[in-house]
SEDO-330784 format. One line per field, with one value per residue (C-alpha): residue number from 0; residue in three letters; y, z, x negated. Coordinates in Angstrom, 1 decimal, padded with zeros to 4 digits. Example, Ala and Ser with C-alpha at 12.3 -4.5 7.8 and 13.67 -1.06 7.14 Angstrom:
residues 2
pos = 0, 1 .
code = ala, ser .
Y = -004.5, -001.1 .
Z = 007.8, 007.1 .
X = -012.3, -013.7 .
***
This chain:
residues 218
pos = 0, 1, 2, 3, 4, 5, 6, 7, 8, 9, 10, 11, 12, 13, 14, 15, 16, 17, 18, 19, 20, 21, 22, 23, 24, 25, 26, 27, 28, 29, 30, 31, 32, 33, 34, 35, 36, 37, 38, 39, 40, 41, 42, 43, 44, 45, 46, 47, 48, 49, 50, 51, 52, 53, 54, 55, 56, 57, 58, 59, 60, 61, 62, 63, 64, 65, 66, 67, 68, 69, 70, 71, 72, 73, 74, 75, 76, 77, 78, 79, 80, 81, 82, 83, 84, 85, 86, 87, 88, 89, 90, 91, 92, 93, 94, 95, 96, 97, 98, 99, 100, 101, 102, 103, 104, 105, 106, 107, 108, 109, 110, 111, 112, 113, 114, 115, 116, 117, 118, 119, 120, 121, 122, 123, 124, 125, 126, 127, 128, 129, 130, 131, 132, 133, 134, 135, 136, 137, 138, 139, 140, 141, 142, 143, 144, 145, 146, 147, 148, 149, 150, 151, 152, 153, 154, 155, 156, 157, 158, 159, 160, 161, 162, 163, 164, 165, 166, 167, 168, 169, 170, 171, 172, 173, 174, 175, 176, 177, 178, 179, 180, 181, 182, 183, 184, 185, 186, 187, 188, 189, 190, 191, 192, 193, 194, 195, 196, 197, 198, 199, 200, 201, 202, 203, 204, 205, 206, 207, 208, 209, 210, 211, 212, 213, 214, 215, 216, 217 .
code = met, arg, arg, ile, tyr, asn, ser, leu, ser, tyr, asn, glu, leu, ser, arg, phe, gly, ser, val, ser, thr, phe, lys, ser, leu, val, phe, leu, leu, ala, ala, cys, thr, pro, val, ala, gly, cys, ala, thr, val, ser, val, tyr, glu, pro, val, thr, ala, glu, ile, ser, leu, thr, glu, asp, gln, ser, gln, leu, his, ala, ala, ala, glu, ala, phe, ser, lys, ala, ala, arg, asp, lys, gly, leu, ala, thr, gly, glu, ala, asn, leu, ala, ser, leu, ala, gly, met, leu, ser, gly, lys, gln, ser, asp, ala, asn, ala, tyr, trp, arg, lys, ile, gly, ala, asp, lys, ser, ala, pro, ala, thr, val, val, gly, arg, val, arg, asp, asp, leu, gly, val, ser, ala, lys, glu, leu, ser, asp, leu, asp, ala, met, ala, arg, ala, val, ile, gly, lys, gly, asp, pro, glu, arg, gln, asp, val, thr, ala, phe, glu, gly, ala, leu, ile, his, ala, arg, gln, ala, arg, asp, ser, phe, ser, asp, ala, leu, val, gln, val, asn, lys, arg, gly, ser, ala, glu, tyr, gln, ile, thr, leu, glu, leu, ala, pro, leu, asp, lys, ala, leu, ala, arg, ala, arg, val, thr, ala, asp, asp, leu, ala, ala, ala, arg, ser, asp, lys, asp, gln, pro, ala, ala, ser .
Y = 018.0, 015.9, 016.5, 014.5, 014.6, 013.0, 012.6, 011.5, 011.0, 009.7, 009.0, 007.8, 006.4, 005.8, 005.7, 001.9, -000.1, 002.8, 002.4, 004.2, 004.5, 005.6, 006.3, 007.5, 008.1, 009.1, 010.3, 010.6, 012.6, 012.5, 014.6, 014.1, 016.9, 018.6, 016.8, 013.4, 014.4, 011.7, 011.4, 008.5, 008.3, 005.8, 005.3, 003.6, 002.3, 003.4, 001.1, 000.8, -000.5, -000.9, -001.2, -001.9, -000.8, -002.0, -000.8, -003.3, -003.2, -002.3, -004.7, -002.4, -001.9, -005.7, -006.3, -003.6, -005.0, -008.5, -007.2, -005.5, -008.6, -010.9, -008.6, -008.6, -012.4, -012.9, -010.6, -008.2, -005.2, -004.0, -001.3, 001.1, 004.6, 006.7, 008.9, 006.1, 003.7, 006.5, 007.3, 003.7, 003.5, 006.8, 005.8, 002.2, 000.8, -000.8, -004.5, -006.9, -010.0, -010.5, -009.2, -010.9, -011.7, -013.5, -015.5, -016.8, -017.3, -014.8, -014.7, -018.5, -020.4, -020.8, -017.5, -019.1, -020.5, -017.1, -015.2, -017.7, -017.2, -013.4, -013.4, -015.6, -013.4, -010.2, -011.4, -012.2, -008.8, -006.9, -008.8, -008.3, -004.6, -004.2, -006.0, -003.7, -000.7, -001.8, -002.2, 001.3, 002.7, 001.1, 002.8, 006.1, 005.6, 005.1, 008.2, 006.6, 006.0, 005.8, 007.4, 003.9, 003.0, 005.8, 004.9, 001.2, 001.8, 004.2, 001.6, -001.0, 001.3, 001.7, -002.0, -002.3, 000.2, -001.6, -004.9, -003.4, -002.5, -006.0, -007.6, -005.2, -006.1, -009.8, -009.2, -007.1, -010.1, -012.4, -010.1, -010.0, -013.7, -014.6, -014.7, -013.1, -009.8, -009.6, -006.3, -005.2, -002.4, -004.8, -007.5, -005.0, -003.5, -005.3, -004.1, -000.6, -000.3, -001.4, 001.1, 004.0, 003.4, 002.9, 006.2, 008.1, 006.1, 006.9, 010.6, 010.2, 008.2, 010.8, 013.5, 011.6, 011.2, 015.0, 015.7, 013.5, 015.4, 018.7, 020.0, 019.9, 023.3, 024.9 .
Z = 037.6, 034.6, 032.2, 029.1, 027.4, 024.0, 022.3, 018.7, 016.7, 013.2, 011.7, 008.2, 008.0, 004.2, 001.0, 000.9, 004.1, 006.0, 009.7, 011.3, 015.1, 016.9, 020.6, 022.6, 026.3, 028.2, 031.7, 033.4, 036.6, 038.5, 041.7, 044.4, 046.1, 049.0, 051.3, 050.1, 050.3, 047.8, 044.3, 041.8, 038.9, 036.0, 033.6, 030.2, 028.9, 025.5, 022.6, 019.8, 016.4, 013.6, 010.0, 007.2, 003.7, 000.9, -002.6, -005.4, -006.7, -010.3, -012.4, -012.4, -008.6, -008.0, -010.3, -008.7, -005.3, -006.4, -007.9, -004.6, -002.5, -004.7, -004.3, -000.5, -000.4, -002.3, 000.1, -002.7, -001.2, 002.0, 000.5, 003.2, 001.9, 005.1, 006.9, 009.4, 006.7, 004.9, 008.1, 008.6, 005.1, 005.6, 009.1, 008.0, 010.8, 008.5, 009.2, 006.4, 008.2, 005.8, 002.7, -000.6, -001.1, 002.3, 001.3, -001.9, -000.3, -002.5, 000.0, 000.2, -002.8, -006.1, -008.0, -011.2, -009.2, -007.5, -010.8, -012.4, -009.6, -009.8, -013.6, -013.3, -010.5, -012.3, -015.6, -013.8, -012.1, -015.3, -017.2, -014.5, -014.3, -018.1, -018.0, -015.2, -017.2, -020.3, -018.1, -016.7, -020.2, -021.2, -018.3, -019.2, -022.8, -021.6, -019.4, -016.4, -013.7, -010.2, -007.3, -006.0, -009.3, -009.0, -005.4, -006.1, -009.2, -007.4, -004.6, -007.1, -008.5, -005.0, -004.7, -008.1, -007.3, -004.0, -006.0, -008.3, -005.3, -003.9, -007.2, -007.3, -003.7, -004.6, -007.6, -005.4, -003.0, -005.9, -007.2, -003.8, -004.1, -007.8, -010.0, -012.8, -012.2, -013.4, -015.0, -012.7, -014.9, -017.8, -015.6, -014.4, -017.8, -018.4, -015.1, -015.5, -018.9, -017.4, -014.5, -016.8, -018.6, -015.4, -014.0, -017.0, -016.8, -013.1, -013.9, -016.8, -014.7, -011.9, -014.6, -016.1, -012.7, -012.1, -015.4, -014.5, -011.3, -013.1, -013.6, -017.2, -018.9, -019.5 .
X = 035.2, 034.1, 031.2, 030.4, 027.0, 026.4, 023.1, 022.9, 019.7, 019.1, 015.7, 015.1, 011.6, 011.3, 013.2, 013.1, 013.2, 014.7, 015.7, 018.5, 018.7, 021.8, 021.8, 024.7, 024.5, 027.6, 027.6, 030.9, 030.8, 034.0, 034.0, 036.5, 038.3, 036.5, 038.9, 037.9, 034.2, 033.0, 031.6, 031.5, 029.0, 029.4, 026.5, 026.8, 023.4, 022.3, 023.3, 020.7, 021.5, 019.0, 020.0, 017.5, 018.3, 016.0, 016.4, 016.0, 012.4, 011.8, 009.8, 006.8, 007.1, 007.2, 004.3, 002.1, 002.9, 001.9, -001.4, -002.3, -001.3, -003.4, -006.4, -006.0, -005.5, -008.8, -010.6, -011.3, -009.5, -007.9, -005.7, -006.9, -007.6, -007.5, -010.0, -010.8, -011.9, -013.9, -015.7, -016.6, -018.2, -020.1, -021.4, -022.3, -020.1, -017.6, -017.4, -018.3, -017.2, -014.3, -016.2, -015.6, -019.3, -019.3, -016.2, -017.8, -021.2, -023.0, -025.9, -026.3, -024.9, -026.7, -026.9, -025.4, -022.5, -021.8, -022.0, -019.6, -017.1, -017.4, -016.9, -013.8, -012.3, -013.2, -011.7, -008.5, -008.4, -009.2, -006.4, -003.8, -004.6, -004.4, -001.0, 000.2, -001.1, 000.9, 004.0, 003.6, 003.1, 006.4, 008.1, 006.6, 007.8, 011.4, 011.1, 012.7, 009.9, 011.1, 009.2, 008.5, 006.9, 004.4, 003.6, 003.1, 001.0, -001.3, -001.6, -002.6, -005.2, -006.7, -006.9, -008.5, -011.2, -011.9, -012.1, -014.6, -016.8, -016.4, -017.6, -020.5, -021.5, -021.4, -023.7, -026.1, -026.4, -027.2, -029.9, -031.6, -032.3, -032.3, -035.4, -033.4, -031.6, -028.1, -027.0, -024.2, -022.9, -022.5, -020.9, -018.3, -017.6, -014.2, -012.8, -014.3, -012.5, -009.2, -009.7, -010.4, -007.1, -005.2, -006.4, -005.0, -001.8, -001.4, -001.5, 000.9, 003.3, 003.3, 003.9, 006.7, 008.3, 007.9, 009.6, 012.4, 013.0, 013.2, 016.7, 017.9, 017.8, 021.2 .
***
């Protein structure tokens, strides 16, 4: 008597960078006749094949990813926006070992030097976010945003907000030691202005994508 069991599973993890896993396990049970009184079992080990499919990134997607990576490389942001990171902030247990203000020596270096560094980095971030915003607006105008554009832009916005907090923290450290108090709100104004525009753009980009997904009226 022979029985064959086949198991097949397919799992697509994401739209881009998807991984497909194929497993097939075959058991062949060949039973001898009662006279022979013997049985033979052959087992074939599972064979796993992984295939990665990556879609071409749009210009907006690539630019948003580059913005986020630059923010992480400078220590301005982590990109984390989950419950665990939120709990860390609320409980005060979030580590600041890799904080931006530590990396630039905001608690040790001369206040004027630190503020100059913050202004330079903040200016770059504000300009790059404004450029990214303009690119997103162009995509909205064409009416052809992709889902990955929306996701990447929202990710860049998260990084920009975290960068804003990092700049603020650095200025707070300076004010703790300096004889003159820097006006943090005024120092952050260029980035705050870019953030305000980007928030609106993120909503409009998502709406444009939703409209694109809607079936055309007959």
